N, C-alpha and C positions, 0 to 999 in steps of 0.2 A: 481702455482696461482698465482695471482697478488696481490703484498708488496704495503699496501699502503704508497705511498712517504711522507715525511710532506717537504715544501715547505718554504723559509724561505721568510716573506715579504718581509722582508727590498727586497732584492733582488729582490722577482717580481715587488715592488717599482722603483728603478734603470730598471730595463730592462723592463714595462713600461717607464719611462721617456725619454728611449737612442730610443725606437721605435718612440715614438711622436720628434724625432728629440730636443729634451731639453736636455741640458749639466746635468748629476748630481752634485749635490754639493756635497765632497767629505769633506771639513771642514770650518767650519768658527773656527776662533781663535779671539785675543783683535784686532788683525793690517790686517789680513788676512783672501780672499775668495779663498781657495783651490776648481775649480773645474774640470770636464772635458772642455779642447780644445772646441772653434769654431772653424768654420772659419775663421771670422772676427777679433779671436785675432793673425792672422798666420803671419799678414804685422808686429804687435808690438814686439812677438818673433823674426820673422827673424830681427826685425833692433840693438835686445838684442843682437843674435848671434852673426852678426855682426859686432860690435863695437869692438873697437882694442882691443884684450887680450880676448877678453871672448871665443871664437872658441880655446882657446888654450888645454884645455885639455876633450871634447865633441867632440863626434861626429862628424863630418862634416855635412853638412848643401847641400842641395839642389844648387845647382851652380845660379839657379835664384830663384824670389820669387815663378814665372808660376811654376817649376816644384816644388814647397817645399807646393804653394797650395795643387799643384794636388797630394802630399804624403800627407799631414795631413785627404785631402778627404778622402781621402781610408783610413788613419787610423783611423778615427773617423770613419768612419761607423763599420771598421772590430774590430777593438784589445780592445776598451773598453768591449762589447759585448761578446766576444772570448772569457778573460783571466777577468774580472770583473774587471778592473784597468789599468793604461797607465799610461804618463807623462803626468801633469795636467797641468790646465794653474794658475800662482797665481796672485791675483791683491790685490791692496792697497784696502782696506776693505771701505774708505770714501769717497774717486778718485774716486773707482771704473779703478783705472790703471792696464793696464799690468804690471806685476812688474817683469818675471818670468816664469819658467818651472820649475817641481817637480811633482816627482811618482815614482811608481813601472814599472819593464819595466820583462821580462823571460833575464836571461842574455843569455850571446853570445859567453861567455871567459868559466862560473865556470855549470856541468854539473847540470840541475834540481834545478837551482836557482831564485830566485828573485830577484834582486839589488834596489835600493833606489838611486835615485839621483838629482840631484837640481841646478839650476841657476837660481841665483839672477842677474837684472842686475847691474851695477858697481853704478848705482849714489843711488843703497837703499840697496848696503854694509854697512855694520861695523855698522848696529844696529839693531841686531840683526834676523833678516828676514829670514833666514835661518834656522838659531838653531827654530824659533820660527816653520815655516813650519815642520821640520822634526818634531817637537815632534809632529804636529798633522798627519803626514800620518805614525807614528809608529802605532799609537791609534787607527788608520783604518785600517791598514792593522792588529798588535794583536786580535781587537775584533771585528769587522767588516768581515775584511775577514778574521780572524781564522785564520793566519796564525803562523808556528812556529819558525820562524825566517826567517831573513835581510840580505840579504849582499849587503858590498859594495866596491867600485872599485877606487884608487884617484891616479892620477898619483900621486910617489913621491913629486913632486916639486908643486904640488898644497897647500901652507901650512894651508889655509883658508879653504879650504875642510877636509883636515884633520881634523882641530882644532875644526870645525862644527861637523864633525862622532865623532870625540872621546867626544866630550859634551853631544851630546844623544849617548852614552853609549854604542856605539861600536865598540869591540877589537881586533887590528890585530891580524890577523893568518897567514899571510904568503903575501912572495914577488911572484909578478910573473911580468918574464919577454914576454914583447909584442911589436912589431912589434918596437925594437928598445928604448922601453918603460919599466918603472920597478915604475909597479903597487900595489899596499899594497891594500891583500887585509882586509876587516872587516869585523868582522860577528857580528848580536845585537839578541838573541831570546828573544822569549815573557815574560818569565819570569822569565829578569833580571828588 
């Protein structure tokens, strides 16, 4: 016989937003708004990624903005609804300016793990915004998505990311050699 399935009203609301073509708001903090990416964010995100030094520790972008727009259109259409999470746009709340990208994604290196990542534009760094963003994402991951743990991989040379990860309560688990780079694997459990 059919068992009664209990549906999460918050999930249904997120699903309805996505089906209506509206980005889901992930979190608001004192200074930030974190929401699903929309195509009009992509030129600003592309500019941030292409700034000197910003792409040193992140997955490379498409070679041209038009290709990145095409990729992001497919990502927006499929990733958020399939996983109920993804990489989101980070905006400065007062001005509504796109200042970065952060969120959750299935790990390409760690088996069956969800990773957290963050990238804040250089001109907004050293203001505690990555930590503020990270705290909001942790809360969303553990309270809304009910994940039990999150992972973070950081290039050993990316000291700013490492400091942020440790400030967010991530604990070092191991070092991983990948494509000639040493990545530090951090983990954070929901109950910590």
